[in-house]
C-alpha positions in Angstrom: 8.7 15.3 -35.6 10.9 14.2 -38.5 9.1 11.6 -40.6 12.3 9.6 -41.5 13.7 8.8 -38.1 11.0 10.0 -35.6 13.3 12.7 -34.1 11.8 15.9 -32.8 13.0 19.1 -34.6 14.8 21.1 -31.9 14.5 24.4 -33.7 10.7 24.1 -33.9 10.5 23.3 -30.1 12.7 26.3 -29.3 10.6 28.6 -31.5 7.3 27.4 -30.0 8.6 27.6 -26.5 9.9 31.2 -27.0 6.6 32.2 -28.4 4.8 30.7 -25.5 7.0 32.5 -23.0 6.5 35.9 -24.8 2.7 35.6 -24.7 2.3 34.6 -21.1 0.2 36.9 -19.0 2.9 38.1 -16.7 5.1 39.3 -19.6 2.2 41.2 -21.2 1.3 42.8 -17.8 5.0 43.9 -17.5 4.9 45.5 -20.9 1.6 47.3 -20.1 3.0 48.5 -16.7 6.2 49.9 -18.4 4.1 51.6 -21.1 1.9 53.2 -18.5 4.8 54.5 -16.4 6.5 55.9 -19.5 3.3 57.7 -20.7 2.5 59.1 -17.3 6.1 60.3 -16.7 5.9 62.1 -20.0 2.5 63.7 -19.2 3.3 64.9 -15.7 6.7 66.0 -14.4 5.5 65.1 -10.8 4.7 61.5 -11.6 8.0 60.1 -10.5 8.6 62.7 -7.9 9.5 61.7 -4.3 6.4 63.2 -2.7 4.0 61.6 -5.3 5.6 58.2 -4.7 5.3 58.6 -0.9 1.7 59.7 -1.2 0.8 56.7 -3.3 2.7 54.4 -0.9 0.7 55.8 2.0 -2.6 55.4 0.1 -1.7 51.8 -0.7 -0.8 50.7 2.8 -4.4 50.5 4.1 -5.4 48.3 1.2 -2.2 46.1 1.6 -3.0 45.6 5.3 -6.3 44.0 4.2 -5.2 42.2 1.0 -1.9 40.6 2.0 -3.2 38.5 5.0 -6.2 37.4 2.9 -3.8 36.4 0.1 -1.9 34.1 2.5 -5.1 32.5 3.8 -6.4 31.9 0.3 -3.1 30.4 -0.9 -2.6 28.2 2.1 -6.1 27.0 2.8 -7.8 27.4 -0.5 -10.5 29.4 1.3 -12.5 32.2 -0.3 -12.8 35.3 1.9 -14.5 38.4 0.8 -13.0 41.8 1.5 -16.4 43.2 2.7 -16.7 40.7 5.5 -13.2 41.3 6.7 -13.7 45.1 6.8 -17.0 44.7 8.7 -15.4 42.4 11.1 -12.6 44.9 11.7 -14.9 47.8 12.2 -16.9 46.3 15.0 
């Protein structure tokens, strides 16, 4: 705030808001994800191969079948449901 006339300094607001956006958790996770993909693709030539991507997709499907409906229940109803109870219920 400017002491003479009480007007907010726009440059300070933009600078602060840009720093806040850069350090949000989602941006940091995106940078970590990109870094891991780059490192793994350099370490193994099969990391971004079609068969490897399909295998990881097939391995993820069973976890997604359990996790996605639970996510909708938690978001809509604010209900806490444990994964173990759902898996036991489905196995009976």
